[in-house]
PASEBA-1860 file (N, C-alpha, C; in nm, 3 decimals):
! residues 262
1> MRLVISYV> 15.420/2.636/5.380/15.390/2.762/5.305/15.469/2.873/5.356 ~ 15.490/2.973/5.264/15.565/3.091/5.291/15.482/3.214/5.285 ~ 15.495/3.315/5.367/15.431/3.435/5.356/15.538/3.542/5.336 ~ 15.536/3.608/5.225/15.631/3.710/5.191/15.554/3.844/5.182 ~ 15.606/3.942/5.262/15.543/4.086/5.259/15.649/4.181/5.225 ~ 15.623/4.259/5.120/15.718/4.368/5.083/15.634/4.495/5.040 ~ 15.661/4.605/5.100/15.590/4.722/5.069/15.658/4.797/4.952 ~ 15.577/4.826/4.850/15.638/4.888/4.733/15.635/5.037/4.751
9> SAISALWL> 15.533/5.093/4.814/15.526/5.239/4.840/15.424/5.248/4.944 ~ 15.396/5.375/4.981/15.304/5.403/5.092/15.161/5.355/5.054 ~ 15.129/5.355/4.923/14.996/5.306/4.885/15.002/5.190/4.799 ~ 15.115/5.116/4.793/15.120/5.000/4.713/15.201/4.888/4.795 ~ 15.134/4.774/4.814/15.200/4.666/4.879/15.169/4.534/4.813 ~ 15.262/4.435/4.847/15.252/4.301/4.790/15.238/4.195/4.896 ~ 15.133/4.115/4.889/15.131/3.996/4.972/15.134/3.872/4.877 ~ 15.219/3.781/4.911/15.234/3.658/4.820/15.222/3.536/4.913
17> LVATPPMQ> 15.130/3.457/4.895/15.107/3.334/4.966/15.114/3.213/4.877 ~ 15.207/3.128/4.879/15.212/3.019/4.793/15.245/2.893/4.870 ~ 15.204/2.783/4.812/15.234/2.652/4.885/15.357/2.583/4.826 ~ 15.414/2.632/4.721/15.533/2.575/4.663/15.636/2.693/4.633 ~ 15.759/2.657/4.612/15.858/2.758/4.590/15.826/2.847/4.468 ~ 15.877/2.977/4.467/15.847/3.062/4.359/15.909/3.010/4.226 ~ 15.861/3.069/4.110/15.918/3.025/3.990/16.062/3.066/3.973 ~ 16.135/2.984/3.903/16.281/3.005/3.878/16.296/3.113/3.771
25> AEELAGVP> 16.417/3.176/3.782/16.439/3.279/3.682/16.437/3.238/3.541 ~ 16.479/3.115/3.510/16.475/3.065/3.374/16.335/3.053/3.325 ~ 16.241/3.030/3.414/16.097/3.011/3.372/16.042/3.144/3.325 ~ 16.098/3.259/3.368/16.050/3.386/3.335/16.143/3.463/3.226 ~ 16.231/3.375/3.167/16.321/3.434/3.073/16.242/3.492/2.946 ~ 16.285/3.608/2.908/16.215/3.674/2.799/16.091/3.750/2.831 ~ 16.052/3.751/2.963/15.930/3.829/3.004/15.972/3.970/3.023 ~ 15.911/4.071/2.957/15.952/4.202/2.971/15.937/4.259/3.113
33> NLDSRIAE> 16.033/4.348/3.148/16.024/4.416/3.275/15.970/4.552/3.256 ~ 15.843/4.568/3.299/15.767/4.687/3.278/15.826/4.805/3.352 ~ 15.861/4.786/3.473/15.926/4.898/3.555/16.047/4.952/3.490 ~ 16.128/4.868/3.427/16.249/4.919/3.359/16.216/5.001/3.236 ~ 16.111/4.954/3.161/16.068/5.028/3.052/16.013/5.166/3.086 ~ 15.940/5.167/3.195/15.881/5.293/3.240/15.993/5.390/3.281 ~ 16.090/5.334/3.350/16.196/5.425/3.396/16.280/5.475/3.274 ~ 16.298/5.390/3.174/16.368/5.437/3.057/16.287/5.538/2.979
41> FQAQRKGP> 16.161/5.519/2.972/16.074/5.627/2.910/16.088/5.753/2.980 ~ 16.080/5.758/3.117/16.088/5.876/3.191/16.222/5.949/3.169 ~ 16.329/5.863/3.165/16.466/5.920/3.154/16.483/5.986/3.013 ~ 16.414/5.937/2.910/16.434/5.987/2.774/16.338/6.099/2.734 ~ 16.244/6.123/2.822/16.145/6.228/2.786/16.217/6.368/2.772 ~ 16.185/6.433/2.671/16.248/6.570/2.647/16.159/6.685/2.679 ~ 16.215/6.794/2.692/16.135/6.915/2.725/16.147/6.944/2.872 ~ 16.096/7.064/2.914/16.110/7.107/3.052/16.014/7.036/3.149
49> GPNERQRA> 15.911/6.970/3.098/15.818/6.907/3.188/15.715/7.004/3.241 ~ 15.626/6.963/3.331/15.526/7.053/3.388/15.588/7.166/3.464 ~ 15.533/7.292/3.455/15.578/7.401/3.534/15.523/7.392/3.674 ~ 15.561/7.496/3.747/15.522/7.485/3.897/15.364/7.485/3.914 ~ 15.298/7.572/3.834/15.154/7.570/3.843/15.088/7.439/3.806 ~ 15.133/7.384/3.694/15.083/7.260/3.642/15.104/7.148/3.748 ~ 15.235/7.145/3.794/15.264/7.045/3.886/15.187/7.045/4.016 ~ 15.150/7.165/4.065/15.078/7.182/4.184/14.935/7.130/4.162
57> VMNKAAED> 14.877/7.155/4.050/14.747/7.102/4.018/14.747/6.945/4.007 ~ 14.849/6.893/3.941/14.860/6.749/3.931/14.885/6.675/4.063 ~ 14.975/6.744/4.146/14.997/6.684/4.278/14.876/6.691/4.369 ~ 14.798/6.794/4.360/14.684/6.807/4.438/14.577/6.697/4.395 ~ 14.564/6.675/4.261/14.469/6.574/4.218/14.513/6.441/4.258 ~ 14.648/6.412/4.259/14.695/6.281/4.294/14.674/6.254/4.443 ~ 14.701/6.356/4.527/14.678/6.343/4.674/14.528/6.318/4.700 ~ 14.441/6.390/4.633/14.300/6.377/4.665/14.253/6.238/4.614
65> LAAALPRP> 14.306/6.187/4.504/14.264/6.054/4.460/14.311/5.943/4.555 ~ 14.431/5.960/4.604/14.485/5.861/4.700/14.407/5.860/4.828 ~ 14.358/5.982/4.871/14.277/5.992/4.986/14.143/5.935/4.971 ~ 14.088/5.956/4.849/13.949/5.900/4.816/13.947/5.754/4.798 ~ 14.053/5.698/4.741/14.063/5.550/4.718/14.192/5.497/4.780 ~ 14.192/5.486/4.911/14.315/5.439/4.975/14.339/5.292/4.945 ~ 14.237/5.210/4.914/14.253/5.073/4.871/14.163/5.043/4.749 ~ 14.216/5.088/4.635/14.140/5.077/4.512/14.131/4.921/4.466
73> GLDIGSRA> 14.028/4.893/4.402/14.000/4.760/4.353/13.935/4.661/4.447 ~ 13.875/4.561/4.394/13.805/4.455/4.469/13.913/4.377/4.541 ~ 13.875/4.309/4.651/13.963/4.228/4.731/13.987/4.091/4.664 ~ 14.095/4.029/4.690/14.111/3.884/4.649/14.012/3.805/4.724 ~ 13.966/3.699/4.661/13.865/3.614/4.715/13.726/3.662/4.678 ~ 13.707/3.782/4.625/13.577/3.832/4.578/13.539/3.768/4.447 ~ 13.413/3.756/4.428/13.364/3.709/4.293/13.375/3.826/4.200 ~ 13.432/3.799/4.081/13.448/3.903/3.981/13.310/3.942/3.927
81> PDFALPSA> 13.273/4.063/3.931/13.145/4.104/3.870/13.142/4.076/3.721 ~ 13.040/4.006/3.678/13.018/3.973/3.533/12.989/4.104/3.458 ~ 13.021/4.103/3.333/12.986/4.222/3.247/12.980/4.172/3.098 ~ 12.921/4.260/3.022/12.917/4.237/2.876/12.948/4.383/2.816 ~ 13.058/4.387/2.741/13.105/4.520/2.687/13.132/4.504/2.543 ~ 13.123/4.614/2.463/13.161/4.608/2.328/13.309/4.616/2.301 ~ 13.350/4.541/2.200/13.499/4.538/2.158/13.511/4.653/2.050 ~ 13.637/4.672/2.010/13.664/4.766/1.906/13.596/4.735/1.778
89> YGEIVRLS> 13.563/4.612/1.762/13.498/4.566/1.633/13.347/4.545/1.651 ~ 13.290/4.591/1.760/13.148/4.594/1.774/13.088/4.466/1.832 ~ 13.173/4.369/1.867/13.125/4.245/1.931/13.104/4.264/2.078 ~ 13.001/4.199/2.134/12.978/4.204/2.271/13.050/4.090/2.341 ~ 13.135/4.118/2.434/13.219/4.022/2.497/13.175/4.013/2.648 ~ 13.137/3.889/2.690/13.092/3.870/2.827/13.200/3.795/2.910 ~ 13.231/3.845/3.030/13.334/3.789/3.104/13.306/3.636/3.146 ~ 13.181/3.612/3.185/13.159/3.477/3.225/13.177/3.380/3.120
97> EQLTQGPV> 13.149/3.415/2.994/13.177/3.321/2.876/13.318/3.300/2.851 ~ 13.400/3.407/2.871/13.540/3.396/2.851/13.602/3.296/2.961 ~ 13.546/3.299/3.080/13.600/3.221/3.191/13.579/3.067/3.166 ~ 13.490/3.038/3.081/13.465/2.891/3.056/13.581/2.834/2.976 ~ 13.666/2.920/2.919/13.784/2.878/2.841/13.911/2.879/2.926 ~ 13.910/2.942/3.041/14.032/2.945/3.122/14.038/3.070/3.206 ~ 14.144/3.085/3.285/14.159/3.212/3.369/14.163/3.333/3.274 ~ 14.122/3.447/3.333/14.123/3.573/3.267/14.214/3.670/3.335
105> ILTFYRGA> 14.296/3.738/3.259/14.370/3.855/3.309/14.289/3.977/3.267 ~ 14.233/4.047/3.365/14.149/4.159/3.335/14.219/4.285/3.377 ~ 14.251/4.365/3.280/14.331/4.497/3.312/14.256/4.617/3.267 ~ 14.259/4.714/3.351/14.184/4.842/3.324/14.299/4.945/3.292 ~ 14.282/5.025/3.180/14.373/5.125/3.145/14.299/5.253/3.107 ~ 14.363/5.368/3.112/14.306/5.495/3.097/14.267/5.532/2.960 ~ 14.350/5.502/2.865/14.319/5.527/2.723/14.433/5.537/2.636 ~ 14.420/5.548/2.509/14.524/5.545/2.415/14.613/5.674/2.429
113> WCPYCNLQ> 14.560/5.782/2.493/14.638/5.899/2.509/14.741/5.886/2.616 ~ 14.745/5.779/2.696/14.827/5.768/2.819/14.956/5.683/2.774 ~ 15.070/5.737/2.782/15.190/5.670/2.737/15.218/5.551/2.833 ~ 15.191/5.565/2.960/15.219/5.452/3.047/15.123/5.337/3.023 ~ 15.002/5.360/2.975/14.915/5.257/2.940/14.965/5.182/2.811 ~ 15.016/5.260/2.720/15.074/5.201/2.601/15.190/5.115/2.624 ~ 15.277/5.162/2.720/15.392/5.071/2.753/15.344/4.945/2.814 ~ 15.242/4.950/2.896/15.189/4.834/2.961/15.124/4.736/2.858
121> LRALKESQ> 15.041/4.789/2.773/14.983/4.712/2.674/15.080/4.637/2.586 ~ 15.187/4.710/2.547/15.288/4.647/2.461/15.366/4.532/2.536 ~ 15.388/4.558/2.666/15.452/4.456/2.748/15.364/4.335/2.759 ~ 15.230/4.357/2.772/15.136/4.246/2.792/15.127/4.168/2.656 ~ 15.134/4.237/2.546/15.138/4.179/2.408/15.254/4.090/2.402 ~ 15.372/4.128/2.447/15.490/4.045/2.434/15.481/3.926/2.532 ~ 15.407/3.938/2.629/15.391/3.827/2.732/15.289/3.729/2.699 ~ 15.211/3.746/2.586/15.098/3.657/2.553/15.137/3.510/2.547
129> PHFKRYGA> 15.253/3.474/2.487/15.293/3.334/2.477/15.300/3.265/2.618 ~ 15.353/3.345/2.717/15.360/3.300/2.855/15.223/3.279/2.922 ~ 15.141/3.375/2.892/15.003/3.364/2.945/14.929/3.244/2.897 ~ 14.950/3.212/2.764/14.877/3.108/2.699/14.924/2.966/2.747 ~ 15.039/2.957/2.806/15.078/2.830/2.866/14.989/2.781/2.982 ~ 14.926/2.884/3.036/14.828/2.854/3.148/14.686/2.863/3.096 ~ 14.667/2.870/2.979/14.534/2.865/2.917/14.458/3.006/2.953 ~ 14.534/3.107/2.981/14.481/3.236/3.019/14.462/3.331/2.899
137> QLIAVTPQ> 14.364/3.407/2.906/14.344/3.518/2.805/14.336/3.653/2.878 ~ 14.385/3.747/2.796/14.384/3.886/2.846/14.268/3.961/2.791 ~ 14.204/4.045/2.885/14.099/4.132/2.840/14.130/4.269/2.892 ~ 14.137/4.371/2.815/14.168/4.506/2.854/14.035/4.588/2.851 ~ 14.009/4.665/2.952/13.896/4.753/2.956/13.936/4.897/2.969 ~ 13.871/4.981/2.894/13.898/5.130/2.893/13.778/5.213/2.880 ~ 13.772/5.329/2.932/13.651/5.415/2.910/13.641/5.478/2.773 ~ 13.750/5.464/2.694/13.747/5.525/2.565/13.651/5.455/2.458
145> TPDRSLEQ> 13.610/5.523/2.359/13.513/5.465/2.261/13.577/5.357/2.175 ~ 13.498/5.268/2.128/13.550/5.163/2.042/13.635/5.207/1.924 ~ 13.597/5.330/1.865/13.673/5.380/1.752/13.813/5.411/1.800 ~ 13.833/5.461/1.918/13.966/5.494/1.964/14.049/5.362/1.985 ~ 13.982/5.261/2.035/14.046/5.133/2.058/14.085/5.070/1.919 ~ 14.003/5.088/1.818/14.028/5.037/1.685/14.156/5.100/1.635 ~ 14.179/5.226/1.663/14.298/5.291/1.618/14.419/5.222/1.689 ~ 14.405/5.185/1.812/14.522/5.117/1.880/14.546/4.979/1.817
153> YRKDAYPF> 14.433/4.907/1.785/14.456/4.780/1.713/14.533/4.793/1.589 ~ 14.495/4.894/1.506/14.557/4.912/1.377/14.701/4.954/1.387 ~ 14.736/5.021/1.496/14.868/5.072/1.518/14.963/4.959/1.578 ~ 14.908/4.887/1.682/14.991/4.798/1.749/14.957/4.647/1.737 ~ 14.851/4.616/1.667/14.810/4.477/1.640/14.799/4.397/1.763 ~ 14.723/4.450/1.863/14.710/4.376/1.988/14.635/4.241/1.966 ~ 14.683/4.133/2.021/14.617/4.006/2.005/14.517/3.966/2.110 ~ 14.468/4.076/2.175/14.364/4.052/2.285/14.252/4.139/2.270
161> QILSDLDD> 14.141/4.119/2.337/14.028/4.205/2.338/14.050/4.328/2.412 ~ 14.008/4.446/2.347/13.997/4.574/2.417/13.854/4.615/2.420 ~ 13.796/4.629/2.536/13.654/4.657/2.550/13.633/4.795/2.608 ~ 13.517/4.852/2.569/13.487/4.999/2.605/13.380/4.995/2.709 ~ 13.415/5.052/2.827/13.315/5.068/2.935/13.253/5.205/2.922 ~ 13.149/5.214/2.837/13.090/5.342/2.795/13.001/5.404/2.896 ~ 12.956/5.330/2.998/12.877/5.393/3.097/12.947/5.395/3.236 ~ 13.070/5.354/3.237/13.155/5.351/3.356/13.110/5.248/3.459
169> SVMKAYKL> 13.020/5.163/3.423/12.963/5.069/3.533/13.063/4.966/3.567 ~ 13.142/4.914/3.474/13.236/4.809/3.512/13.358/4.864/3.600 ~ 13.400/4.982/3.562/13.506/5.050/3.645/13.445/5.068/3.788 ~ 13.321/5.109/3.800/13.265/5.124/3.932/13.244/4.994/4.003 ~ 13.214/4.889/3.928/13.190/4.763/3.994/13.324/4.698/4.053 ~ 13.428/4.727/3.983/13.560/4.685/4.033/13.631/4.784/4.123 ~ 13.557/4.887/4.158/13.608/4.990/4.259/13.741/5.063/4.214 ~ 13.733/5.099/4.089/13.848/5.172/4.027/13.809/5.307/3.975
177> YFEVPEAL> 13.688/5.344/3.971/13.639/5.460/3.894/13.668/5.587/3.979 ~ 13.706/5.695/3.900/13.710/5.829/3.958/13.688/5.932/3.846 ~ 13.650/6.051/3.884/13.638/6.166/3.790/13.752/6.251/3.796 ~ 13.807/6.284/3.678/13.919/6.377/3.670/13.864/6.517/3.714 ~ 13.930/6.572/3.821/13.880/6.705/3.874/13.893/6.815/3.768 ~ 13.808/6.917/3.783/13.801/7.018/3.683/13.930/7.091/3.664 ~ 14.001/7.122/3.768/14.134/7.194/3.762/14.230/7.114/3.681 ~ 14.226/6.978/3.693/14.321/6.902/3.618/14.280/6.889/3.473
185> RSVYIQDF> 14.146/6.887/3.446/14.100/6.890/3.307/14.144/7.016/3.238 ~ 14.136/7.127/3.309/14.177/7.249/3.242/14.325/7.249/3.205 ~ 14.410/7.197/3.289/14.553/7.181/3.261/14.576/7.097/3.145 ~ 14.507/6.982/3.139/14.519/6.900/3.025/14.474/6.962/2.896 ~ 14.367/7.026/2.900/14.316/7.084/2.777/14.389/7.209/2.730 ~ 14.411/7.303/2.823/14.465/7.430/2.788/14.621/7.424/2.771 ~ 14.685/7.339/2.848/14.835/7.335/2.850/14.889/7.226/2.762 ~ 14.817/7.114/2.755/14.868/6.994/2.685/14.784/6.953/2.568
193> NLDIAAYN> 14.680/7.031/2.540/14.596/6.995/2.423/14.537/6.851/2.428 ~ 14.511/6.816/2.552/14.447/6.673/2.575/14.308/6.689/2.635 ~ 14.215/6.650/2.566/14.074/6.647/2.613/14.030/6.502/2.628 ~ 14.026/6.458/2.748/13.994/6.317/2.774/13.849/6.280/2.718 ~ 13.762/6.378/2.726/13.628/6.355/2.677/13.620/6.322/2.527 ~ 13.729/6.378/2.451/13.732/6.350/2.302/13.767/6.205/2.285 ~ 13.824/6.138/2.382/13.848/5.998/2.371/13.730/5.914/2.427 ~ 13.676/5.962/2.536/13.570/5.885/2.606/13.429/5.912/2.545
201> GNGRYGLP> 13.413/6.024/2.491/13.285/6.058/2.431/13.180/6.110/2.526 ~ 13.079/6.182/2.478/12.966/6.219/2.565/13.009/6.303/2.682 ~ 13.115/6.383/2.670/13.147/6.468/2.781/13.195/6.399/2.902 ~ 13.243/6.278/2.889/13.277/6.191/3.005/13.427/6.212/3.045 ~ 13.442/6.237/3.174/13.581/6.262/3.225/13.617/6.152/3.335 ~ 13.549/6.044/3.323/13.578/5.941/3.425/13.693/5.852/3.375 ~ 13.772/5.799/3.469/13.888/5.712/3.436/13.894/5.602/3.541 ~ 13.959/5.496/3.510/13.996/5.387/3.615/14.130/5.420/3.671
209> VPGTFIID> 14.143/5.392/3.807/14.275/5.365/3.860/14.329/5.246/3.781 ~ 14.448/5.257/3.722/14.498/5.139/3.652/14.507/5.016/3.740 ~ 14.442/4.907/3.699/14.437/4.795/3.783/14.433/4.664/3.706 ~ 14.484/4.559/3.757/14.481/4.422/3.695/14.427/4.322/3.794 ~ 14.339/4.236/3.744/14.280/4.129/3.826/14.313/4.003/3.762 ~ 14.352/3.898/3.833/14.373/3.763/3.773/14.254/3.676/3.831 ~ 14.174/3.632/3.743/14.045/3.563/3.783/14.048/3.421/3.737 ~ 14.015/3.328/3.836/14.027/3.188/3.797/13.892/3.152/3.728
217> RQGIIQAV> 13.890/3.024/3.684/13.768/2.979/3.600/13.645/2.975/3.677 ~ 13.645/2.975/3.811/13.532/2.981/3.895/13.481/3.125/3.914 ~ 13.549/3.224/3.852/13.510/3.358/3.863/13.560/3.432/3.989 ~ 13.656/3.373/4.059/13.706/3.426/4.184/13.837/3.504/4.156 ~ 13.839/3.617/4.212/13.963/3.700/4.194/14.079/3.643/4.282 ~ 14.186/3.602/4.217/14.298/3.543/4.292/14.425/3.640/4.295 ~ 14.422/3.743/4.221/14.531/3.834/4.228/14.483/3.969/4.191 ~ 14.530/4.070/4.253/14.499/4.210/4.236/14.614/4.295/4.240
225> FADTDYKK> 14.622/4.396/4.139/14.709/4.504/4.154/14.638/4.632/4.117 ~ 14.636/4.730/4.207/14.570/4.860/4.183/14.645/4.962/4.255 ~ 14.682/5.076/4.194/14.754/5.181/4.258/14.704/5.315/4.196 ~ 14.681/5.407/4.282/14.639/5.539/4.232/14.751/5.616/4.170 ~ 14.874/5.573/4.182/14.988/5.621/4.104/14.987/5.554/3.966 ~ 14.937/5.633/3.861/14.922/5.566/3.734/15.049/5.517/3.671 ~ 15.162/5.554/3.720/15.287/5.500/3.661/15.321/5.359/3.719 ~ 15.246/5.311/3.813/15.271/5.181/3.870/15.170/5.075/3.805
233> RMEPAAII> 15.228/4.970/3.755/15.143/4.869/3.689/15.186/4.730/3.729 ~ 15.103/4.632/3.719/15.146/4.493/3.754/15.235/4.448/3.649 ~ 15.355/4.387/3.703/15.451/4.334/3.619/15.400/4.207/3.543 ~ 15.433/4.188/3.418/15.400/4.064/3.357/15.452/3.942/3.427 ~ 15.565/3.944/3.492/15.623/3.828/3.560/15.537/3.801/3.684 ~ 15.474/3.907/3.749/15.382/3.884/3.856/15.256/3.809/3.807 ~ 15.204/3.853/3.697/15.090/3.788/3.636/15.114/3.638/3.611 ~ 15.225/3.611/3.559/15.262/3.471/3.532/15.271/3.387/3.657
241> EALAAIER> 15.336/3.445/3.758/15.339/3.378/3.888/15.209/3.349/3.944 ~ 15.114/3.449/3.927/14.980/3.427/3.977/14.910/3.311/3.900 ~ 14.928/3.308/3.771/14.872/3.204/3.686/14.929/3.069/3.727 ~ 15.051/3.069/3.757/15.121/2.942/3.792/15.071/2.895/3.931 ~ 15.041/2.991/4.017/14.994/2.958/4.151/14.853/2.901/4.143 ~ 14.770/2.964/4.055/14.634/2.915/4.035/14.638/2.774/3.983 ~ 14.722/2.742/3.889/14.739/2.610/3.829/14.776/2.503/3.936 ~ 14.862/2.548/4.029/14.909/2.451/4.130/14.795/2.409/4.231
249> VQDQQGQI> 14.706/2.499/4.251/14.597/2.462/4.351/14.462/2.439/4.288 ~ 14.454/2.434/4.156/14.320/2.428/4.096/14.249/2.296/4.127 ~ 14.323/2.192/4.161/14.257/2.062/4.191/14.241/2.042/4.341 ~ 14.273/2.138/4.425/14.264/2.128/4.570/14.121/2.178/4.613 ~ 14.078/2.131/4.714/13.947/2.174/4.772/13.972/2.306/4.850 ~ 13.868/2.400/4.846/13.875/2.518/4.918/13.989/2.606/4.873 ~ 13.989/2.644/4.752/14.099/2.731/4.700/14.106/2.857/4.782 ~ 14.227/2.910/4.807/14.250/3.027/4.889/14.298/3.137/4.794
257> PLIRMR> 14.276/3.261/4.827/14.338/3.371/4.748/14.485/3.360/4.750 ~ 14.548/3.394/4.634/14.692/3.368/4.623/14.778/3.494/4.624 ~ 14.742/3.593/4.554/14.829/3.707/4.549/14.745/3.832/4.560 ~ 14.806/3.934/4.622/14.737/4.063/4.628/14.846/4.174/4.618 ~ 14.822/4.266/4.527/14.906/4.380/4.515/14.823/4.512/4.523 ~ 14.868/4.603/4.602/14.802/4.736/4.615/14.907/4.839/4.590
END
């Protein structure tokens, strides 16, 4: 076995433990590189960007969140909390029922208003054929209302479930929930014409730290990525490697946690 440790940032780290060699590059051919797309998006953004006052508020909110949630998300080896949430089409989807069909990629995102979330969802959409090779399905959870999610379906034709956590209970169960501070709300509303409550409904300003969990059929979390820096997301290639690792050990006794990203 090999243990590979590489620190991505001060609050983001990767532990990879596998019993067989990592996947070859050709096995990941055609898988989108999300980091590259995010970097390209940032490079192409026009306009002056946030001013000094706005940036000070944003930086303070980011620092406070990192201090409040130094290790966001449930640990690998934990049992994934079950839930039943409404889809954009009004269906109730229960995690435990989906796990009877195969592993689940469970990702939490902030909402349709977030460009980084949209980049991630589109990359996951393109990666669906690779996920299906391992019998895995993707479920996305957001605090926004089903109507907002339906707009996303109509625009981007996502081939996976988008569920609405309307009472914030699932975000809290997975240790990702936080409240947008009032100072940052004011900047969003007054300076950027963005009212998160208009997406979430009922005056709600709660969001998840963007996070992704790979859950095996037994309901055990085998891979985690969660980072308070909303620009950092789990790469589709890392998801595929996690699914491949689960497949390699699924017949062994005493399954061990495989991948962790923070």
